[in-house]
C-alpha positions as CSV (number, residue, x, y, z in Angstrom):
1,M,19.2,-40.0,3.6
2,D,17.0,-42.9,2.2
3,A,19.0,-46.2,1.3
4,P,20.3,-46.2,-1.8
5,A,18.7,-48.5,-4.3
6,F,20.3,-51.9,-6.7
7,L,20.1,-52.8,-10.3
8,S,20.7,-56.2,-11.0
9,R,22.8,-57.2,-14.2
10,A,21.7,-60.5,-15.5
11,G,25.0,-61.2,-17.6
12,D,27.4,-61.4,-15.2
13,G,25.0,-60.9,-11.8
14,A,26.8,-57.7,-10.8
15,T,24.9,-55.0,-8.6
16,I,25.2,-51.2,-9.0
17,A,24.3,-49.2,-6.1
18,Y,22.8,-46.1,-6.9
19,R,20.8,-42.9,-5.9
20,R,18.5,-40.8,-8.4
21,T,16.1,-37.7,-7.8
22,E,13.3,-37.3,-10.0
23,G,13.4,-34.2,-12.3
24,R,9.9,-32.1,-12.0
25,G,8.5,-29.1,-13.3
26,P,10.2,-27.3,-16.8
27,A,13.8,-28.1,-15.2
28,A,13.5,-31.4,-15.1
29,S,15.8,-32.3,-18.3
30,P,18.4,-32.8,-18.8
31,T,19.1,-35.4,-15.8
32,V,23.1,-34.5,-14.7
33,V,24.8,-38.5,-14.0
34,F,27.6,-38.1,-12.1
35,L,30.7,-40.5,-12.7
36,P,33.2,-40.5,-9.8
37,G,36.8,-41.0,-10.3
38,F,39.2,-43.9,-9.9
39,R,38.5,-45.6,-6.3
40,S,35.6,-42.6,-5.6
41,D,32.3,-43.4,-5.3
42,M,29.2,-42.0,-5.3
43,E,29.3,-40.3,-1.9
44,G,31.7,-37.8,-2.7
45,G,31.1,-33.8,-1.9
46,K,30.7,-33.1,-5.6
47,A,28.1,-35.5,-6.2
48,L,26.3,-34.3,-3.0
49,A,26.8,-30.9,-4.3
50,L,25.2,-31.3,-7.7
51,E,22.1,-33.9,-6.1
52,A,21.8,-30.6,-3.7
53,W,21.1,-28.3,-6.6
54,C,19.5,-30.9,-8.9
55,R,17.2,-31.4,-6.2
56,S,16.3,-27.1,-5.7
57,E,15.8,-27.0,-9.5
58,G,13.5,-30.0,-10.0
59,R,16.2,-31.2,-12.2
60,G,16.8,-35.2,-12.7
61,F,20.3,-36.5,-11.2
62,L,21.7,-40.1,-10.9
63,R,24.6,-40.9,-9.1
64,F,26.3,-44.5,-9.0
65,D,29.1,-46.7,-7.9
66,Y,30.7,-48.4,-10.7
67,T,31.3,-52.6,-9.9
68,G,34.4,-53.0,-7.3
69,H,33.3,-49.4,-5.9
70,G,31.7,-48.3,-2.7
71,L,28.6,-50.1,-2.3
72,S,28.7,-52.1,-5.7
73,S,29.5,-56.1,-6.1
74,G,32.8,-56.9,-7.0
75,A,36.4,-56.3,-6.3
76,F,38.3,-53.2,-7.4
77,E,41.3,-55.2,-8.7
78,D,39.0,-56.7,-11.3
79,G,37.8,-53.6,-12.7
80,T,38.9,-52.2,-15.9
81,I,38.0,-49.2,-17.9
82,G,36.0,-51.2,-19.8
83,Q,34.1,-52.7,-17.6
84,W,33.4,-49.1,-15.8
85,A,32.4,-47.6,-18.7
86,A,29.8,-50.8,-19.2
87,D,28.8,-50.1,-15.8
88,A,28.0,-46.6,-16.8
89,V,26.2,-47.3,-20.3
90,F,23.9,-49.8,-18.1
91,A,22.6,-47.8,-15.2
92,I,21.9,-44.9,-17.9
93,E,20.0,-47.1,-19.7
94,A,18.2,-48.5,-17.2
95,L,17.5,-45.5,-15.0
96,T,17.0,-42.2,-17.2
97,A,15.4,-41.2,-20.4
98,G,16.1,-38.1,-22.7
99,P,18.8,-35.7,-22.9
100,L,21.8,-35.9,-20.3
101,V,24.3,-33.6,-19.0
102,L,27.4,-36.6,-18.0
103,V,29.7,-34.8,-15.3
104,G,33.0,-36.8,-14.9
105,S,35.8,-36.1,-12.0
106,S,39.1,-37.8,-12.6
107,M,38.8,-41.2,-14.3
108,G,35.4,-40.2,-14.8
109,G,35.9,-37.8,-17.3
110,W,37.4,-41.0,-19.6
111,I,34.5,-42.9,-18.7
112,M,32.0,-40.0,-19.6
113,M,33.8,-39.8,-23.4
114,L,33.4,-43.7,-23.3
115,A,29.8,-43.8,-22.5
116,A,28.7,-40.8,-24.5
117,R,30.4,-42.5,-27.7
118,A,28.4,-46.2,-27.2
119,L,25.3,-44.4,-26.3
120,A,25.4,-42.5,-29.6
121,E,26.6,-45.7,-31.5
122,R,23.8,-47.4,-30.2
123,N,21.2,-44.9,-30.7
124,G,21.9,-43.1,-34.2
125,P,24.7,-40.2,-34.9
126,D,21.9,-37.1,-34.2
127,R,22.6,-37.6,-30.4
128,V,22.2,-33.9,-30.0
129,A,19.8,-32.7,-32.5
130,P,16.1,-31.5,-31.4
131,Q,14.3,-33.6,-33.6
132,W,16.0,-36.9,-32.5
133,V,14.0,-38.8,-30.2
134,A,15.3,-41.8,-28.7
135,P,15.4,-43.3,-24.6
136,Q,18.8,-41.2,-23.6
137,W,21.1,-39.1,-25.2
138,V,24.4,-37.4,-24.5
139,A,23.7,-33.5,-25.2
140,G,26.5,-32.1,-22.7
141,L,29.8,-32.9,-20.5
142,V,31.5,-31.4,-17.7
143,G,34.7,-32.7,-16.9
144,V,36.4,-31.6,-12.9
145,A,40.1,-32.6,-13.9
146,P,39.4,-35.1,-16.4
147,A,41.8,-38.3,-16.8
148,P,40.7,-39.7,-19.9
149,D,43.8,-42.2,-20.9
150,F,45.6,-41.9,-17.6
151,T,46.8,-45.4,-17.6
152,E,48.7,-44.7,-20.8
153,D,49.7,-41.1,-20.2
154,L,49.8,-40.7,-16.8
155,I,51.0,-44.1,-15.2
156,M,52.6,-45.9,-18.0
157,A,54.5,-42.7,-19.2
158,N,55.9,-42.2,-15.6
159,A,56.0,-45.7,-14.3
160,S,58.7,-46.4,-12.3
161,P,60.9,-49.7,-12.6
162,A,59.3,-51.1,-9.7
163,L,55.9,-50.6,-11.0
164,R,56.8,-52.1,-14.7
165,R,58.7,-55.2,-13.0
166,D,55.3,-56.0,-10.6
167,L,53.1,-55.6,-13.6
168,E,55.2,-58.4,-15.3
169,R,56.4,-60.6,-12.6
170,D,52.8,-60.2,-10.3
171,G,50.3,-58.8,-12.5
172,V,49.9,-56.1,-9.9
173,H,51.5,-53.2,-8.5
174,Y,50.8,-51.9,-5.1
175,E,51.4,-47.8,-5.2
176,P,51.2,-45.7,-2.2
177,S,47.8,-43.4,-1.7
178,D,47.5,-39.8,-0.8
179,Y,44.1,-40.3,-0.3
180,S,43.5,-43.6,1.4
181,D,45.3,-45.5,4.3
182,E,45.1,-48.7,1.7
183,P,47.8,-48.6,-1.5
184,T,46.0,-48.5,-5.0
185,P,46.2,-51.5,-6.9
186,I,47.1,-51.2,-10.4
187,T,46.7,-54.3,-12.6
188,R,48.3,-55.3,-16.0
189,R,44.5,-56.0,-16.7
190,L,43.6,-52.2,-16.3
191,I,46.6,-51.1,-18.1
192,E,45.7,-53.5,-21.3
193,D,42.3,-52.6,-21.4
194,G,42.7,-49.0,-21.1
195,R,45.4,-48.9,-23.7
196,E,42.4,-50.7,-26.2
197,R,40.0,-47.5,-24.7
198,L,42.2,-44.9,-25.6
199,V,40.2,-41.3,-26.4
200,L,43.0,-38.7,-27.3
201,G,44.7,-39.3,-30.3
202,A,41.8,-38.2,-32.7
203,P,39.1,-35.8,-32.6
204,F,36.4,-36.8,-30.5
205,P,32.8,-37.0,-32.3
206,F,30.9,-35.0,-30.0
207,A,29.3,-31.7,-31.0
208,G,28.0,-31.0,-27.9
209,P,28.6,-28.5,-25.1
210,V,31.7,-29.2,-23.0
211,R,33.0,-27.5,-20.1
212,I,36.5,-28.6,-18.1
213,I,37.3,-27.2,-14.7
214,Q,41.3,-27.8,-13.7
215,G,43.2,-27.0,-11.1
216,M,46.9,-25.8,-11.7
217,A,48.4,-27.4,-8.3
218,D,46.8,-30.8,-9.1
219,P,49.6,-33.2,-8.6
220,D,47.6,-36.7,-10.3
221,V,46.5,-34.7,-13.6
222,P,48.9,-32.1,-14.9
223,W,46.7,-29.1,-16.1
224,R,48.1,-29.6,-19.9
225,H,46.6,-33.2,-20.0
226,A,43.2,-31.2,-19.6
227,L,44.3,-28.8,-22.2
228,R,44.9,-32.0,-24.3
229,V,41.3,-33.0,-23.3
230,A,40.1,-29.8,-24.5
231,D,41.7,-30.0,-27.7
232,A,40.5,-33.5,-28.6
233,F,36.9,-32.7,-28.7
234,A,35.1,-32.3,-32.6
235,G,32.6,-29.5,-31.5
236,A,33.4,-26.1,-31.8
237,D,31.7,-24.9,-27.7
238,V,34.5,-26.0,-25.6
239,E,35.6,-24.4,-22.9
240,I,38.2,-24.8,-19.8
241,L,38.5,-23.0,-16.7
242,L,41.9,-23.4,-14.9
243,V,41.9,-22.8,-11.0
244,K,45.2,-21.7,-10.3
245,S,45.4,-22.7,-6.6
246,G,43.0,-25.6,-7.8
247,D,44.2,-29.3,-6.3
248,H,42.7,-32.7,-7.9
249,R,39.6,-33.1,-5.8
250,L,38.5,-29.5,-6.5
251,S,35.9,-30.3,-3.3
252,E,36.5,-26.7,-1.5
253,P,33.1,-24.8,-0.7
254,D,34.3,-22.4,-3.6
255,D,35.2,-25.2,-6.3
256,L,31.7,-27.0,-5.7
257,A,30.1,-23.7,-6.5
258,R,31.9,-23.2,-9.4
259,L,31.2,-26.9,-10.2
260,V,27.3,-26.0,-10.0
261,R,27.3,-23.2,-12.1
262,M,29.1,-24.4,-14.9
263,T,26.7,-27.5,-14.9
264,G,23.6,-25.4,-14.6
265,E,25.4,-23.3,-17.6
266,V,25.9,-26.4,-19.7
267,C,22.2,-27.8,-18.6
268,R,20.4,-24.6,-20.1
269,L,22.0,-24.9,-23.5
270,V,21.2,-28.3,-23.6
271,A,17.7,-27.2,-22.7
272,K,17.6,-24.5,-25.3
273,E,18.5,-26.6,-27.8
274,S,16.4,-29.8,-27.2
């Protein structure tokens, strides 16, 4: 595999690691962008499965690491939802063109909603209309165990006395992780920033197709949270697939095949409308 490329951001000197597949032929558009989860990176199974499928289709594809993740610069503990959403918008604007299908895993489901809103606000209200021509716009969304508002609804709503004490006293709490030998730092800054970026309290103004895949055996994002996410979208074309035995990662072969299939469905709908 070729070495990853890097984007440099003039404002703060951050570097964003990415891998991009150029589209070719009639299936090149829309471009698929994968948004990883909390403490995850662009080298996970879902990103690689989507990349392989996009290559086989001739479809454009982008995956990248947020700051403080993977090969990008910065420390994870310094990051916030707002910072990582800004990373996504920066990478998307620099590296893509035309209609996009964003695929967000876990926290990436929150980032995809914030990025879709930010791009719409920058480029105008008719972001999915066929007659609208802009550098890039979000035309479809796919969420995999999407976790918008997780800092408030999943962390603070279930916070232990120790977590609350550590945040108040030290500004950080270290939570044991099922996915790493290292504990996960939860910072006061992360919680406070997330509180300013909640998206589920009002209808979310997105009219394109939305597909959600959620495991019912997910210990991190309860499947009822996915129902709240689906209900938040203002558009009518929203479908959710519940996988009874599915865990949080949803990275088994059947899960990956399901993800590719649903992403392909959204891409075909977007291409038909564009």
